[in-house]
TISE-927512 format. One line per field, with one value per residue: x, y, z of N, C-alpha, C in turn; residue in three letters; residue number from 1. Coordinates in steps of 0.05 Angstrom, whole numbers, padded with zeros to 5 digits. Atoms other than C-alpha are relative to their C-alpha. Last residue first. Layout:
BEGIN
n_px = (X|...)
n_py = (Y|...)
n_pz = (Z|...)
ca_px = (X|...)
ca_py = (Y|...)
ca_pz = (Z|...)
c_px = (X|...)
c_py = (Y|...)
c_pz = (Z|...)
residu = (ALA|...)
num = (NUM|...)
END
This chain:
BEGIN
n_px = (-00029|-00021|-00024|00004|00025|-00009|-00022|00016|00013|-00022|-00012|00017|00002|-00026|-00006|00015|00021|00011|00028|-00004|00022|00006|-00011|-00023|00008|-00019|-00015|00021|-00004|-00022|-00004|-00021|-00002|-00014|00013|-00003|00014|-00011|-00001|00016|00008|00022|00000|00027|-00012|00014|-00013|-00030|-00014|-00002|-00019|-00001|-00024|00006|-00016|00016|00021|00002|00021|00023|00022|00001|00015|-00003|00024|-00006|00013)
n_py = (00008|00018|-00015|-00002|-00018|-00031|-00010|-00010|-00025|-00024|-00006|-00019|-00022|-00013|-00011|-00016|00015|00003|00007|00022|-00007|00021|00003|00020|00024|00021|-00012|-00002|-00028|-00005|-00024|-00011|-00032|-00016|-00020|00012|00026|00015|00026|00014|00024|00017|00029|00016|00029|00026|-00001|00001|-00028|-00024|-00020|-00015|-00016|-00030|-00004|-00002|-00014|-00014|-00018|00001|00016|-00013|-00027|-00015|-00005|-00012|00001)
n_pz = (00006|-00024|-00008|-00025|-00003|00013|-00015|-00021|00010|00006|-00029|-00004|00018|-00007|-00028|-00001|-00004|-00031|-00003|-00024|-00022|-00014|-00018|00001|-00004|00015|00021|00022|00007|00019|-00002|00010|00009|-00012|-00026|-00024|00003|00014|-00006|00023|-00010|00010|-00008|-00010|-00003|00014|00032|-00001|00011|-00018|00007|-00019|00003|-00015|-00020|-00027|00006|-00025|00009|-00013|00017|00030|-00003|00028|00012|00027|00028)
ca_px = (-00035|-00086|-00113|-00183|-00175|-00109|-00131|-00197|-00157|-00103|-00164|-00197|-00134|-00125|-00192|-00190|-00127|-00074|-00036|00023|00021|00071|00112|00086|00024|00053|00001|-00053|00006|-00015|-00058|-00088|-00139|-00145|-00203|-00166|-00187|-00163|-00199|-00173|-00147|-00114|-00071|-00064|-00012|-00046|00004|-00001|-00070|-00098|-00117|-00150|-00176|-00224|-00223|-00284|-00256|-00185|-00175|-00111|-00058|-00008|-00023|00002|00005|00054|00039)
ca_py = (00344|00358|00419|00389|00389|00359|00305|00290|00281|00237|00189|00190|00159|00105|00090|00079|00037|00078|00087|00127|00154|00158|00213|00200|00234|00300|00358|00317|00299|00232|00195|00129|00103|00028|-00014|-00062|-00028|00036|00095|00160|00216|00277|00329|00395|00450|00511|00564|00549|00576|00507|00450|00381|00347|00287|00227|00200|00210|00195|00135|00105|00101|00150|00123|00052|00020|-00026|-00046)
ca_pz = (00221|00270|00226|00216|00144|00143|00193|00151|00089|00123|00159|00085|00052|00109|00103|00025|00029|00002|-00068|-00087|-00155|-00217|-00241|-00307|-00290|-00291|-00282|-00240|-00187|-00157|-00109|-00123|-00077|-00071|-00090|-00134|-00198|-00170|-00147|-00169|-00136|-00161|-00127|-00157|-00166|-00188|-00163|-00088|-00068|-00058|-00106|-00097|-00161|-00152|-00204|-00237|-00308|-00287|-00336|-00318|-00374|-00345|-00275|-00296|-00222|-00199|-00132)
c_px = (00015|00022|00015|00022|-00009|-00024|00010|00021|-00011|-00018|00023|00011|-00025|-00002|00023|-00003|-00022|-00026|-00006|-00029|00006|-00025|-00010|00018|00020|-00006|00022|00017|-00021|-00004|00027|00003|00025|-00008|00017|-00012|-00002|-00017|00012|-00002|-00015|-00002|-00019|00006|-00024|00009|-00017|00004|00031|00009|-00004|00021|-00003|00030|-00008|00020|-00016|-00025|-00009|-00018|-00024|-00024|-00001|-00018|00005|-00023|00005)
c_py = (00020|-00012|-00017|00017|00013|00019|00024|00013|00015|00026|00029|00008|00021|00029|00016|00017|00028|-00010|-00007|-00009|-00018|00009|-00024|-00001|-00020|-00025|-00015|00014|00000|00031|00016|00029|00012|00029|00017|00008|-00020|-00028|-00022|-00029|-00012|-00025|-00008|-00024|-00015|-00025|-00017|-00004|-00005|00025|00021|00022|00014|00014|00027|00010|00006|00019|00020|00019|-00005|-00008|00010|00024|00020|00010|00019)
c_pz = (-00016|-00012|00017|00017|00027|00004|-00013|00021|00025|-00009|-00010|00032|00019|-00017|00011|00029|00003|-00003|00031|00007|00024|00019|00022|00020|00001|00014|-00012|-00026|-00029|-00005|-00012|00004|-00010|-00008|00018|00025|00026|00000|-00021|00013|-00016|00009|-00011|00001|00011|-00001|-00013|-00028|-00001|-00012|00021|-00007|00031|00001|00012|00021|00027|-00005|00022|-00004|00017|-00016|-00029|00001|-00023|-00012|-00015)
residu = (LEU|SER|GLY|ASP|ARG|VAL|ALA|THR|VAL|PHE|ALA|GLN|TRP|GLU|GLY|PRO|ALA|PHE|THR|HIS|ALA|GLY|LEU|THR|ARG|ASP|LYS|SER|ASP|GLY|VAL|ALA|VAL|LEU|GLY|ASP|PRO|THR|PRO|GLN|THR|GLU|VAL|CYS|SER|GLY|GLY|ASN|ASP|GLY|SER|TYR|LEU|ALA|GLY|ASP|LEU|TYR|GLU|LEU|ASN|VAL|VAL|ASP|LEU|ASP|MET)
num = (67|66|65|64|63|62|61|60|59|58|57|56|55|54|53|52|51|50|49|48|47|46|45|44|43|42|41|40|39|38|37|36|35|34|33|32|31|30|29|28|27|26|25|24|23|22|21|20|19|18|17|16|15|14|13|12|11|10|9|8|7|6|5|4|3|2|1)
END
């Protein structure tokens, strides 16, 4: 999928940042129902897209320490 992340509106996106100097991962639903995940400080890098269930499984695994 070719997603123009630079022009995607991030008004409803979620930001995730740890104690790593302020680096943030931003998520945003795409018009076709996927989850775009990218660097909030440099959107020109593009984004990876995931099905919502796959993204949630990843987030859950990170949170519970199984990944």
